[in-house]
C-alpha positions in Angstrom: 107.0 105.4 85.4 108.3 108.9 85.2 108.3 110.0 89.3 110.7 112.9 88.4 110.6 115.1 85.2 112.8 113.4 83.0 113.6 110.5 85.1 112.0 107.4 84.5 112.0 103.9 86.5 111.0 100.9 84.6 108.4 99.0 86.3 107.6 95.4 85.8 103.6 94.4 84.3 102.2 92.7 87.4 101.8 89.2 85.6 105.7 89.3 85.1 105.8 89.8 88.9 103.2 87.0 89.6 105.6 84.7 87.2 109.0 85.8 88.6 107.5 84.9 92.1 106.3 81.5 91.0 109.4 80.5 89.7 111.1 81.8 92.8 108.6 79.4 94.7 109.6 76.2 93.0 113.0 77.0 93.5 114.9 73.6 95.4 116.8 76.0 98.0 113.5 78.0 98.6 112.9 77.6 102.3 109.4 76.5 103.2 106.8 78.9 103.8 108.5 81.4 102.1 106.5 85.0 101.0 106.0 83.7 97.8 102.5 82.6 97.6 101.4 85.5 99.9 102.8 87.9 97.3 101.0 86.5 94.6 97.6 86.7 96.4 98.7 90.6 97.3 99.4 91.4 93.6 96.0 89.7 92.6 94.3 91.4 95.0 95.7 94.9 94.4 95.5 94.5 90.2 91.5 93.0 90.7 92.8 89.6 88.8 91.1 86.9 89.2 92.3 83.0 88.8 90.0 82.2 86.2 90.9 85.0 83.8 92.6 82.9 80.9 96.1 85.2 80.9 96.5 85.2 84.5 95.3 81.5 84.8 97.8 80.4 82.4 100.6 82.4 83.8 99.8 80.4 86.9 100.2 77.4 85.1 102.8 77.9 82.8 105.3 79.2 85.8 104.1 77.7 89.3 102.3 74.3 88.1 98.6 73.0 88.9 100.1 72.9 92.6 100.4 76.7 92.2 96.8 77.0 91.0 95.5 75.0 93.7 97.3 76.4 96.5 96.5 80.3 95.3 92.7 79.2 95.2 92.8 78.0 98.6 94.3 81.3 99.7 91.6 83.4 98.2 
């Protein structure tokens, strides 16, 4: 993303951000009730992504597992 002419900032793809948040949510040291799932929901809504879209669903299952899929479905 180029905000200032000649100066660009790399911005991760939304699915990559979702994958990172789901990985973080699974970390054993992560505090219960951390913001990760709320952040994923916000990204899904912001980018108009649905859990029934194959690429989105596959990403959630790969990085968050079945629990993440069920949890996100209950939040949406």
